[in-house]
VEXZAPA-356172 format. One record per residue: residue number from 1; x, z, y of N, C-alpha, C, O in turn; residue in three letters. Coordinates in Angstrom, 2 decimals. Each point is the difference from the previous one (the first is absolute). Layout:
<recs>
REC   resi        nx        nz        ny       cax       caz       cay        cx        cz        cy        ox        oz        oy   resn
REC    NUM         X         Z         Y         X         Z         Y         X         Z         Y         X         Z         Y    ALA
...
</recs>
This chain:
<recs>
REC   resi        nx        nz        ny       cax       caz       cay        cx        cz        cy        ox        oz        oy   resn
REC      1     -3.87     21.08     38.36      1.12     -0.92      0.15     -0.22     -1.22     -0.90     -0.32      0.14     -1.18    MET
REC      2      0.49     -1.29      1.73     -0.07     -1.24     -0.76      1.42     -0.58     -0.07      0.46     -0.68      0.92    LYS
REC      3      0.23      0.97     -2.02      1.39     -0.41     -0.15      0.05     -1.43     -0.52     -0.71     -0.36     -0.94    ILE
REC      4      1.56     -0.44      1.57      0.24     -1.37     -0.45      1.50     -0.23     -0.07      0.78      0.65      0.70    GLU
REC      5     -0.40     -1.60     -1.56      1.41     -0.35     -0.19      0.14     -1.51      0.13     -0.89     -0.75     -0.39    TYR
REC      6      2.01      0.34      0.93      0.33     -1.42      0.01      1.48     -0.14      0.30      0.64      0.91      0.53    ARG
REC      7     -0.12     -2.07     -0.87      1.40     -0.26      0.30      0.11     -0.52      1.42     -0.79     -0.83      0.45    ASN
REC      8      1.78      1.33      0.24      0.20     -0.37      1.40      0.61     -1.39      0.08      0.76     -0.41     -0.88    ILE
REC      9     -1.10     -0.31      1.93      0.63     -1.31      0.22      1.00      0.13      1.15     -0.13      0.88      0.84    SER
REC     10      1.12     -1.76     -0.81      1.07      0.11      0.99     -0.44     -0.13      1.46      0.77      0.34      0.90    PRO
REC     11     -1.97     -0.82     -0.64     -0.43     -0.17      1.39     -0.87      1.15      0.51     -0.58     -0.11      1.08    ASN
REC     12      0.47      1.19     -1.83     -0.82      1.14      0.42      0.83      0.98      0.83      0.39      1.07     -0.47    GLU
REC     13     -0.14     -1.46      1.69      0.92      0.76      0.85     -0.42      1.44      0.25      0.85      0.89     -0.02    THR
REC     14     -2.11     -0.66      0.24     -0.45      1.36      0.29      0.27      0.93     -1.19      0.52      1.10      0.17    GLU
REC     15     -0.88     -1.54     -1.38      0.23      0.81     -1.19      1.50      0.18     -0.25      0.44      1.10     -0.36    ALA
REC     16      0.33     -2.16      0.54      1.45      0.09     -0.21      0.63      0.96      1.00      0.91      0.75     -0.35    ILE
REC     17     -1.38     -0.76      1.60      0.50      0.95      1.00     -0.32      1.44     -0.41      0.85      0.89      0.15    ASN
REC     18     -2.05     -0.65     -0.67     -0.37      1.35     -0.44      0.88      0.44     -1.16      0.49      1.13     -0.02    GLN
REC     19     -0.29     -2.01     -0.96      0.85      0.31     -1.14      1.43      0.28      0.47      0.65      0.92     -0.49    ILE
REC     20     -0.17     -1.72      1.43      1.36      0.21      0.54      0.11      1.36      0.66      1.02      0.68     -0.17    SER
REC     21     -2.04     -0.26      0.91      0.01      1.33      0.62      0.03      1.09     -1.07      0.74      0.97      0.12    ASP
REC     22     -1.57     -1.14     -1.15     -0.02      0.99     -1.08      1.35      0.13     -0.67      0.49      1.11     -0.21    TRP
REC     23      0.13     -2.25     -0.14      1.27      0.03     -0.72      1.13      0.56      0.87      0.89      0.68     -0.51    TYR
REC     24     -0.94     -0.94      1.79      0.99      0.58      0.90     -0.17      1.52      0.04      0.98      0.74     -0.11    LEU
REC     25     -2.20     -0.29      0.25     -0.27      1.44      0.09      0.32      0.72     -1.30      0.60      1.08      0.02    SER
REC     26     -0.98     -1.65     -1.16      0.14      0.66     -1.30      1.42     -0.09     -0.57      0.52      0.99     -0.52    GLU
REC     27      0.10     -2.17      0.62      1.28     -0.22     -0.67      1.10     -0.51      0.91      1.10     -0.32     -0.47    TRP
REC     28     -1.36      0.23      1.75      0.99     -0.49      0.98      0.43     -1.44     -0.29      1.13     -0.38      0.28    LYS
REC     29     -2.05     -0.43     -0.85      0.26     -1.43     -0.22     -0.32     -0.71      1.31     -1.08      0.17      0.56    ILE
REC     30      2.02     -0.97     -0.09     -0.19     -0.64      1.31     -1.22     -0.90      0.01     -0.33     -0.67     -0.98    SER
REC     31     -0.34      0.68      2.12     -1.19     -0.85      0.17      0.36     -1.48     -0.18     -0.78     -0.77     -0.55    LYS
REC     32      1.96      0.40      1.02      0.43     -1.40     -0.12      0.13     -0.38     -1.47     -0.44     -1.07     -0.41    ILE
REC     33      1.06      1.95     -0.39      0.19     -0.28     -1.43     -1.35     -0.13     -0.70     -0.20     -0.93     -0.78    LYS
REC     34     -0.73      1.85      1.04     -1.31     -0.06     -0.65     -0.76     -1.25      0.42     -0.56     -0.70     -0.84    THR
REC     35      0.55      0.43      2.13     -0.72     -1.17      0.50      0.56     -1.27     -0.61     -0.74     -0.88     -0.44    THR
REC     36      2.07      0.78      0.42      0.64     -1.19     -0.58     -0.36     -0.12     -1.48     -0.32     -1.09     -0.48    LYS
REC     37      0.38      2.21     -0.24     -0.31     -0.01     -1.43     -1.43     -0.49     -0.26     -0.22     -0.79     -0.91    SER
REC     38     -0.72      1.26      1.69     -1.40     -0.33     -0.25     -0.44     -1.32      0.61     -1.04     -0.54     -0.39    LEU
REC     39      1.80     -0.01      1.32     -0.40     -1.28      0.58      0.79     -1.18     -0.56     -0.51     -1.12     -0.05    THR
REC     40      1.74      1.36     -0.37      0.84     -1.11     -0.45      0.27      0.00     -1.49      0.37     -1.03     -0.56    GLU
REC     41     -0.54      2.17     -0.09      0.49      0.11     -1.38     -1.08      0.01     -1.06      0.32      0.15     -1.18    SER
REC     42     -1.58     -0.28      1.56     -1.02     -0.04     -1.04      0.38     -1.12     -0.98      0.32     -1.11      0.42    ILE
REC     43     -0.36      1.41     -1.69      0.38     -0.90     -1.09      1.51     -0.18     -0.13      0.43     -0.81     -0.81    ASN
REC     44      0.38      1.52      1.58      1.45      0.00     -0.21      0.36      1.35     -0.62      0.18      0.07     -1.21    GLN
REC     45     -0.08      1.00      2.00      0.21      1.32     -0.58     -1.33      0.73     -0.17     -0.19      0.73     -0.97    ASN
REC     46     -0.72     -0.91      1.92     -1.30      0.66     -0.07     -0.91     -0.86     -0.88     -0.38     -1.10      0.40    VAL
REC     47      0.04      1.59     -1.56     -0.91     -0.73     -0.88     -1.40      0.05      0.60     -0.69     -1.01      0.09    ILE
REC     48      0.29      2.21      0.31     -1.23      0.18      0.79      0.04      1.35      0.67      0.70      0.91     -0.45    PHE
REC     49     -1.44     -0.78      1.53     -0.16      1.25      0.72     -1.50      0.23      0.12     -0.70     -0.78      0.65    GLN
REC     50      0.22      1.84     -1.25     -1.42      0.32      0.00     -0.31      0.95      1.15      0.78      0.91      0.30    THR
REC     51     -1.90     -1.14      0.34     -0.46      0.96      1.01     -1.32      0.60     -0.47     -0.82     -0.67     -0.63    ILE
REC     52      0.64      1.92      0.97     -1.22      0.74     -0.32     -0.69      0.29      1.33      0.61      0.55      0.92    MET
REC     53     -1.88     -0.92     -0.84     -0.74      0.21      1.24     -1.26      0.81     -0.27     -0.55      0.00     -1.11    THR
REC     54      0.11      0.67      2.15     -1.26      0.71      0.00     -0.78     -0.53      1.19      0.35      0.26      1.15    ASP
REC     55     -1.41     -1.01     -1.44     -0.78     -0.61      1.09      0.91     -0.79      0.94     -0.09      0.12      1.22    GLU
REC     56      0.97     -0.93     -1.81      0.93     -0.89      0.72      1.17      0.72      0.65      0.87     -0.65      0.58    LYS
REC     57     -0.82      1.99     -0.65      1.12      0.77      0.58      1.06      0.20     -1.06     -0.29      0.49     -1.09    ARG
REC     58      1.51     -0.87      1.40      1.13      0.11     -0.92      0.31      1.48     -0.26      0.23      0.76      0.94    LEU
REC     59     -0.23     -0.36     -2.23      0.29      1.39     -0.33      1.12      0.16     -1.03      0.44      1.11     -0.27    ILE
REC     60      0.03     -2.23     -0.29      1.09      0.09     -0.96      0.55     -1.37     -0.35     -0.63     -1.03      0.25    GLY
REC     61      1.81      1.05     -0.85      0.64     -1.25     -0.40      1.06      0.28     -1.06      0.45      1.13     -0.18    THR
REC     62     -0.06     -2.16     -0.49      1.08      0.06     -0.99      0.14     -1.39     -0.59     -0.89     -0.84      0.13    GLY
REC     63      2.01      0.60     -0.79      0.18     -1.35     -0.50      0.82     -0.07     -1.27      0.46      1.01     -0.54    GLY
REC     64     -0.30     -2.24      0.08      0.82     -0.28     -1.15      1.15     -0.89      0.46     -0.23     -1.03      0.64    LEU
REC     65      1.46      1.43     -0.96      1.20     -0.64      0.52      0.93     -0.39     -1.15      0.06      0.68     -1.03    TYR
REC     66      0.65     -1.78      1.23      1.03     -0.38     -0.97      1.20      0.95      0.09      0.55      0.40     -1.03    HIS
REC     67     -0.15     -0.05      2.24      1.18      0.84      0.23     -0.36      1.18      0.90     -0.80     -0.13      0.92    LYS
REC     68      1.42      1.29     -1.21     -0.17      1.20      0.82      1.37      0.63      0.23      0.96     -0.33     -0.69    VAL
REC     69     -0.89      1.23      1.64      1.27      0.60      0.42      0.77      0.72     -1.09      1.23     -0.02      0.01    GLY
REC     70     -1.92      0.65     -0.94      0.70      0.78     -1.03      0.90     -0.89     -0.85      0.99      0.47     -0.56    ILE
REC     71     -1.32     -1.75      0.46      0.78     -0.91     -0.85      1.41     -0.21      0.53      0.91     -0.26     -0.79    GLN
REC     72     -0.71      0.36      2.08      1.35     -0.16      0.55      0.81      1.28     -0.18      1.23     -0.03      0.04    SER
REC     73     -1.89      1.16     -0.23      0.69      1.27     -0.19      0.29      0.29     -1.47      1.01      0.62     -0.32    ARG
REC     74     -1.89     -1.08     -0.56      0.17      0.26     -1.43     -0.02     -1.35     -0.70     -1.06     -0.56     -0.30    ILE
REC     75      2.25      0.05      0.05      0.18     -1.37     -0.48     -0.71     -0.31     -1.31     -0.40     -1.14     -0.23    LYS
REC     76      0.22      2.14     -0.63     -0.63     -0.29     -1.29     -1.45     -0.47      0.17     -0.59     -0.53     -0.93    LYS
REC     77      0.01      0.73      2.12     -1.38     -0.44      0.25     -0.09     -1.30      0.79     -1.10     -0.43      0.34    TYR
REC     78      2.23     -0.21     -0.06     -0.05     -1.17      0.87     -0.79     -1.18     -0.58     -0.43     -0.86      0.76    GLU
REC     79      0.24      0.81     -2.06     -0.78     -1.09     -0.59     -1.40      0.41     -0.44     -0.72     -0.78     -0.62    ASN
REC     80      0.33      2.01      0.94     -1.35      0.46     -0.32     -0.96     -0.54      1.06      0.32     -0.04      1.18    TYR
REC     81     -1.51     -0.37     -1.63     -0.99     -0.53      0.93     -1.32     -0.15     -0.74     -0.02     -0.22     -1.21    SER
REC     82     -1.08      0.35      1.94     -0.22      0.30      1.41     -0.17      1.51      0.24     -0.14      0.78     -0.94    PRO
REC     83      0.17     -0.41      2.21     -0.07      1.39      0.42     -1.20      0.22      0.93     -0.22     -0.76      0.95    TRP
REC     84     -0.54      1.80     -1.24     -0.98      0.45      0.98      0.80      0.73      1.07      0.85      0.83     -0.30    ILE
REC     85     -1.13     -1.16      1.55      0.79      0.60      1.08     -0.84      0.20      1.25     -1.02     -0.65      0.22    ALA
REC     86      1.50      1.57      0.59     -0.52      0.26      1.33     -1.49      0.35     -0.01     -0.77     -0.46      0.83    LEU
REC     87      0.39      1.29     -1.82     -1.37      0.51     -0.07     -0.19      1.00      1.13      0.78      0.95      0.15    MET
REC     88     -1.81     -1.16      0.63     -0.25      0.87      1.14     -1.50      0.16      0.20     -0.74     -0.99     -0.03    PHE
REC     89      0.30      2.23      0.22     -1.37      0.25      0.46      0.08      0.83      1.26      0.92      0.80      0.18    THR
REC     90     -1.90     -0.99      0.68     -0.04      0.78      1.24      0.10      1.49     -0.35     -0.65      0.46     -0.93    GLU
REC     91      1.45      0.28      1.67      0.16      1.43     -0.30     -1.32      0.77     -0.06     -0.13      0.91     -0.82    PRO
REC     92     -0.82     -1.24      1.66     -1.25      0.79      0.03     -0.89     -0.22     -1.22     -0.95      0.76     -0.20    LYS
REC     93      1.22     -1.79     -0.62     -0.82     -0.19     -1.21      0.76      0.36     -1.27     -0.53     -0.17     -1.10    ILE
REC     94      1.74      0.65      1.24      0.79      0.35     -1.19     -0.61      1.20     -0.73     -0.64      0.86      0.60    ARG
REC     95      0.87     -0.84     -1.91     -0.52      1.09     -0.81     -1.45     -0.18     -0.39     -0.61      0.92     -0.55    GLY
REC     96      0.03     -2.09      0.83     -1.41     -0.25     -0.29     -0.19     -1.13     -1.01     -1.12     -0.47     -0.20    LYS
REC     97      2.21      0.03     -0.45     -0.12     -1.00     -1.04      0.20     -1.44      0.43     -0.03     -0.91     -0.83    GLY
REC     98      0.23      0.68      2.11      0.15     -1.38      0.48      1.30     -0.64     -0.45      0.04     -1.20     -0.28    TYR
REC     99      1.03      1.98      0.21      1.27     -0.54     -0.49     -0.13     -0.50     -1.43      0.53     -1.05     -0.35    GLY
REC    100     -1.22      1.81     -0.48     -0.23     -0.41     -1.38     -0.84     -1.26     -0.10      0.25     -0.86     -0.84    GLY
REC    101     -1.25      0.74      1.71     -0.84     -1.20      0.02      0.81     -1.22      0.43     -0.14     -1.08     -0.57    LYS
REC    102      0.97      1.27      1.59      0.85     -1.10      0.46      0.98     -0.41     -1.10      0.22     -1.19     -0.23    LEU
REC    103      0.37      2.17     -0.43      0.93     -0.27     -1.09     -0.69     -0.81     -1.10      0.56     -0.98     -0.50    LEU
REC    104     -1.76      1.37      0.13     -0.73     -0.72     -1.05     -0.26     -1.44      0.41      0.14     -0.91     -0.82    LYS
REC    105     -0.49      0.70      2.07     -0.25     -1.37      0.48      1.27     -0.84     -0.07     -0.05     -1.16     -0.39    GLU
REC    106      1.19      1.74      0.77      1.27     -0.74     -0.06      0.36     -0.30     -1.45      0.47     -1.10     -0.30    ILE
REC    107     -0.68      2.05     -0.59      0.26     -0.24     -1.42     -0.88     -1.14     -0.53      0.49     -0.87     -0.72    GLU
REC    108     -1.77      0.88      1.07     -0.91     -1.06     -0.44      0.44     -1.37      0.52     -0.04     -0.99     -0.72    LEU
REC    109      0.45      0.95      1.98      0.46     -1.28      0.58      1.28     -0.47     -0.69      0.17     -1.19     -0.24    GLU
REC    110      0.72      2.13     -0.08      1.23     -0.36     -0.72     -0.35     -0.60     -1.37      0.60     -0.99     -0.42    ALA
REC    111     -1.56      1.60     -0.25     -0.42     -0.51     -1.31     -0.63     -1.39      0.15      0.27     -0.89     -0.81    LYS
REC    112     -1.10      0.69      1.85     -0.60     -1.31      0.24      1.06     -1.06      0.25     -0.20     -1.17     -0.31    ARG
REC    113      1.32      1.59      0.86      1.10     -0.94      0.28      0.89     -0.22     -1.23      0.99     -0.73      0.08    LYS
REC    114     -1.34      1.36     -1.19      0.71     -0.26     -1.25      1.10      0.98     -0.36      0.71     -0.23     -0.99    GLY
REC    115     -0.55      1.30      1.74      1.03      0.99     -0.34     -0.55      0.97     -1.03     -1.18      0.37      0.05    PHE
REC    116      2.03      0.04     -0.99     -0.46      0.96     -1.00      0.74      1.34      0.10     -0.39      0.97     -0.65    ASP
REC    117      1.44     -0.93      1.45      0.74      1.24      0.23      0.47      0.02      1.44      0.51     -1.00      0.51    LYS
REC    118     -0.68      2.15      0.13      0.39      0.13      1.41      0.78      1.30      0.18     -0.06      0.90     -0.84    ILE
REC    119      0.79     -0.83      1.94      0.89      1.13      0.28     -0.29      0.56      1.38     -0.65     -0.64      0.83    TYR
REC    120      1.14      1.85     -0.60     -0.02      0.60      1.33      1.02      1.11      0.04      0.50      0.45     -1.03    LEU
REC    121     -0.19     -0.02      2.25      0.80      1.21      0.16     -0.62      0.81      1.12     -0.60     -0.54      0.93    PHE
REC    122      0.76      1.86     -1.03     -0.59      0.88      1.00      0.77      1.31      0.06      0.65      0.41     -0.97    THR
REC    123     -0.73      0.24      2.09      0.46      1.38      0.09     -1.10      0.88      0.60      0.20      1.19      0.23    HIS
REC    124     -1.37     -1.79      0.02     -1.07      0.75      0.64     -1.32      0.03     -0.78     -0.82      0.88      0.24    THR
REC    125      0.60     -1.81     -1.15     -1.32     -0.11     -0.63      0.06     -0.05     -1.52     -0.85     -0.60     -0.65    ALA
REC    126      1.85      1.24      0.09      0.17     -0.04     -1.46     -1.25      0.50     -0.73     -0.39     -0.60     -1.00    GLU
REC    127     -0.23      1.67      1.47     -1.17      0.55     -0.70     -1.15     -1.00     -0.03     -0.72     -0.09     -1.00    SER
REC    128      0.52     -0.66      2.07     -1.05     -1.04      0.03      0.26     -1.02     -1.10     -0.90     -0.32     -0.78    LEU
REC    129      2.11     -0.19      0.72      0.32     -1.04     -0.96     -0.10      0.51     -1.44     -0.46     -0.72     -0.88    TYR
REC    130      0.89      1.94      0.64     -0.12      0.57     -1.36     -1.46      0.12     -0.40     -0.36     -0.31     -1.13    LYS
REC    131     -0.49      0.76      2.06     -1.44      0.10     -0.29     -0.61     -1.35     -0.32     -0.98     -0.09     -0.73    ARG
REC    132      1.57     -0.96      1.29     -0.54     -1.35     -0.19      0.69     -0.76     -1.13     -0.14     -1.22     -0.11    LYS
REC    133      0.87      1.93     -0.74      0.53     -0.59     -1.21      1.38     -0.61      0.09      0.43     -0.72     -0.91    GLY
REC    134      0.29      0.99      2.00      1.36     -0.52      0.14      0.97      0.86     -0.78     -0.22      1.21     -0.15    TRP
REC    135      1.29     -1.82     -0.35      1.02      0.68     -0.80      1.32      0.08      0.74      0.46     -0.97      0.59    ASN
REC    136      0.13      2.15     -0.62      1.33      0.17      0.59      1.02     -0.68     -0.89      0.03      0.22     -1.21    GLU
REC    137      0.84     -1.06      1.83      1.07     -0.61     -0.78      1.39      0.43      0.46      0.98     -0.17     -0.73    ILE
REC    138     -0.90      0.73      1.93      1.29      0.44      0.52     -0.21      0.91      1.19     -1.07      0.02      0.60    ASP
REC    139      2.11      0.74     -0.28     -0.07      0.91      1.15      1.38      0.07      0.65      1.02      0.08     -0.69    ARG
REC    140     -1.00     -0.11      2.01      1.25      0.04      0.76     -0.17      0.89      1.22     -1.10      0.15      0.52    TYR
REC    141      2.21      0.44     -0.08      0.01      0.70      1.26      0.75     -0.90      0.99      1.20     -0.21     -0.14    ASN
REC    142     -1.92     -0.31      1.10      0.59     -0.90      0.99     -0.27      0.56      1.38     -1.15      0.17      0.41    ILE
REC    143      2.22      0.12      0.31     -0.10      0.55      1.35     -0.91      1.23      0.04     -0.79      0.16      0.93    GLU
REC    144      0.91      0.69     -1.95     -0.79      1.23     -0.05     -1.44     -0.19     -0.44     -0.78      0.96      0.02    GLY
REC    145      0.41     -2.17     -0.41     -1.37     -0.26     -0.45     -0.02     -0.16     -1.51      0.84     -0.69     -0.58    LYS
REC    146     -1.81      1.34     -0.05     -0.18     -0.09     -1.44     -0.83     -1.26     -0.30     -1.23      0.03      0.06    ASN
REC    147      1.92     -1.12     -0.38     -0.63     -1.30     -0.21     -0.33     -0.16     -1.48      0.86      0.18     -0.86    ILE
REC    148     -2.10     -0.53      0.58     -0.39     -0.31     -1.38     -0.34     -1.48     -0.06     -0.69     -0.53      0.87    VAL
REC    149      1.19     -0.14     -1.90     -0.31     -1.40     -0.25     -1.00      0.00     -1.17      0.21      0.67     -1.01    ILE
REC    150     -1.27     -1.43      1.17     -1.08      0.01     -0.98     -0.40     -1.43     -0.38      0.27     -0.95      0.73    MET
REC    151     -0.92      0.83     -1.88     -0.54     -1.28     -0.40     -1.38      0.19     -0.61     -0.39      1.12     -0.35    ASP
REC    152     -0.33     -2.22      0.22     -1.33      0.05     -0.60     -0.31     -1.36     -0.59      0.21     -1.03      0.64    LYS
REC    153     -0.71      1.04     -1.86     -0.52     -1.23     -0.61     -1.44     -0.13      0.46     -0.78      0.95     -0.08    LYS
REC    154      0.44     -2.14      0.55     -1.36     -0.21      0.52     -0.73     -1.05     -0.79     -1.16     -0.31      0.29    ILE
</recs>
Protein backbone atom coordinates (compact mmCIF):
# COMPACT_ATOMS: atom_id res chain seq x y z
CA MET A 1 0.00 0.00 0.00
CA LYS A 2 1.26 3.45 -0.91
CA ILE A 3 -0.60 5.78 1.45
CA GLU A 4 -0.80 9.47 0.58
CA TYR A 5 -2.49 12.40 2.31
CA ARG A 6 -3.69 15.73 1.02
CA ASN A 7 -6.31 18.32 1.77
CA ILE A 8 -9.39 18.11 -0.38
CA SER A 9 -10.44 21.04 -2.52
CA PRO A 10 -14.07 22.13 -2.94
CA ASN A 11 -14.21 21.10 -6.61
CA GLU A 12 -13.36 17.40 -6.06
CA THR A 13 -16.87 16.13 -6.61
CA GLU A 14 -16.08 12.43 -6.80
CA ALA A 15 -14.20 12.42 -3.47
CA ILE A 16 -16.84 14.61 -1.82
CA ASN A 17 -19.58 12.23 -3.02
CA GLN A 18 -17.69 9.27 -1.53
CA ILE A 19 -17.21 11.09 1.78
CA SER A 20 -20.91 12.04 1.78
CA ASP A 21 -21.85 8.37 1.29
CA TRP A 22 -19.55 7.32 4.13
CA TYR A 23 -20.92 9.94 6.54
CA LEU A 24 -24.51 9.04 5.70
CA SER A 25 -23.83 5.36 6.27
CA GLU A 26 -21.75 5.79 9.46
CA TRP A 27 -23.47 8.69 11.23
CA LYS A 28 -26.67 9.41 9.27
CA ILE A 29 -25.33 12.85 8.25
CA SER A 30 -27.24 13.99 5.18
CA LYS A 31 -25.37 13.95 1.89
CA ILE A 32 -26.57 17.49 1.22
CA LYS A 33 -25.11 18.75 4.51
CA THR A 34 -21.73 17.07 3.91
CA THR A 35 -21.53 18.20 0.30
CA LYS A 36 -22.42 21.76 1.25
CA SER A 37 -19.90 21.74 4.09
CA LEU A 38 -17.05 20.53 1.90
CA THR A 39 -17.83 22.63 -1.17
CA GLU A 40 -18.93 25.94 0.33
CA SER A 41 -17.45 26.12 3.80
CA ILE A 42 -13.75 25.48 3.37
CA ASN A 43 -12.06 28.26 5.40
CA GLN A 44 -15.36 29.10 7.15
CA ASN A 45 -16.15 26.21 9.52
CA VAL A 46 -13.97 23.59 7.84
CA ILE A 47 -10.36 24.60 8.43
CA PHE A 48 -9.25 21.66 6.30
CA GLN A 49 -10.44 18.20 5.32
CA THR A 50 -7.70 15.63 4.76
CA ILE A 51 -8.13 12.61 2.55
CA MET A 52 -6.09 9.44 2.76
CA THR A 53 -5.57 7.52 -0.46
CA ASP A 54 -4.02 4.23 -1.46
CA GLU A 55 -2.90 4.30 -5.08
CA LYS A 56 -5.33 7.20 -5.70
CA ARG A 57 -8.26 5.27 -4.11
CA LEU A 58 -9.92 7.12 -1.25
CA ILE A 59 -9.71 5.05 1.95
CA GLY A 60 -10.17 7.59 4.74
CA THR A 61 -10.85 11.18 5.69
CA GLY A 62 -11.11 13.56 8.61
CA GLY A 63 -10.77 17.23 9.24
CA LEU A 64 -10.24 20.16 11.51
CA TYR A 65 -13.29 22.32 12.24
CA HIS A 66 -13.97 25.54 14.09
CA LYS A 67 -17.38 24.27 15.30
CA VAL A 68 -18.80 20.79 15.93
CA GLY A 69 -22.18 19.48 17.05
CA ILE A 70 -21.25 18.82 20.67
CA GLN A 71 -20.80 22.56 21.24
CA SER A 72 -24.52 23.23 20.80
CA ARG A 73 -25.35 20.49 23.33
CA ILE A 74 -22.75 21.37 25.96
CA LYS A 75 -22.51 25.14 26.18
CA LYS A 76 -19.28 25.24 28.19
CA TYR A 77 -17.48 24.08 25.01
CA GLU A 78 -19.00 26.61 22.61
CA ASN A 79 -15.80 28.70 22.51
CA TYR A 80 -13.36 25.80 22.28
CA SER A 81 -11.62 25.43 18.93
CA PRO A 82 -10.43 23.76 16.74
CA TRP A 83 -11.88 20.25 16.72
CA ILE A 84 -10.78 17.14 14.88
CA ALA A 85 -14.00 15.77 13.46
CA LEU A 86 -15.53 13.21 11.17
CA MET A 87 -12.58 10.82 11.16
CA PHE A 88 -13.49 7.89 8.96
CA THR A 89 -11.63 4.94 7.48
CA GLU A 90 -13.11 2.33 5.20
CA PRO A 91 -14.51 -0.48 7.34
CA LYS A 92 -12.40 -3.15 5.60
CA ILE A 93 -9.11 -1.47 6.63
CA ARG A 94 -10.04 -0.78 10.25
CA GLY A 95 -7.94 -2.29 13.00
CA LYS A 96 -4.77 -2.08 10.88
CA GLY A 97 -3.40 1.27 12.07
CA TYR A 98 -4.73 3.49 9.29
CA GLY A 99 -6.93 5.53 11.63
CA GLY A 100 -3.88 6.35 13.74
CA LYS A 101 -1.90 7.34 10.66
CA LEU A 102 -4.71 9.59 9.46
CA LEU A 103 -5.00 11.13 12.94
CA LYS A 104 -1.27 11.87 13.00
CA GLU A 105 -1.47 13.56 9.60
CA ILE A 106 -4.37 15.76 10.74
CA GLU A 107 -2.48 16.67 13.91
CA LEU A 108 0.60 17.61 11.87
CA GLU A 109 -1.48 19.76 9.50
CA ALA A 110 -3.12 21.48 12.49
CA LYS A 111 0.33 22.25 13.90
CA ARG A 112 1.49 23.58 10.49
CA LYS A 113 -1.52 25.88 10.56
CA GLY A 114 -0.37 27.30 13.89
CA PHE A 115 -2.62 25.50 16.38
CA ASP A 116 -1.03 24.27 19.59
CA LYS A 117 -4.05 22.61 21.20
CA ILE A 118 -6.88 20.70 19.55
CA TYR A 119 -10.05 18.96 20.72
CA LEU A 120 -12.29 16.08 19.72
CA PHE A 121 -15.21 14.07 20.99
CA THR A 122 -16.01 10.43 20.38
CA HIS A 123 -18.14 7.57 21.54
CA THR A 124 -16.55 4.95 19.29
CA ALA A 125 -12.77 5.43 19.14
CA GLU A 126 -11.67 6.46 22.62
CA SER A 127 -9.00 3.74 22.84
CA LEU A 128 -7.38 4.95 19.59
CA TYR A 129 -7.15 8.51 20.84
CA LYS A 130 -5.80 7.48 24.25
CA ARG A 131 -3.09 5.39 22.56
CA LYS A 132 -2.17 8.45 20.51
CA GLY A 133 -1.68 10.70 23.53
CA TRP A 134 -5.08 12.38 23.83
CA ASN A 135 -6.35 13.35 27.30
CA GLU A 136 -9.89 12.95 28.57
CA ILE A 137 -11.28 16.26 29.81
CA ASP A 138 -14.96 15.41 30.20
CA ARG A 139 -17.52 12.65 29.80
CA TYR A 140 -21.26 12.78 29.10
CA ASN A 141 -24.07 10.36 28.40
CA ILE A 142 -26.00 11.76 25.46
CA GLU A 143 -28.83 9.78 23.89
CA GLY A 144 -27.43 6.59 25.42
CA LYS A 145 -23.93 7.20 24.05
CA ASN A 146 -20.90 7.47 26.32
CA ILE A 147 -19.29 10.62 24.87
CA VAL A 148 -15.75 11.52 25.86
CA ILE A 149 -14.33 14.97 25.13
CA MET A 150 -10.56 15.02 24.73
CA ASP A 151 -7.75 17.47 24.07
CA LYS A 152 -4.14 17.31 23.00
CA LYS A 153 -1.28 19.77 22.95
CA ILE A 154 0.53 19.48 19.64
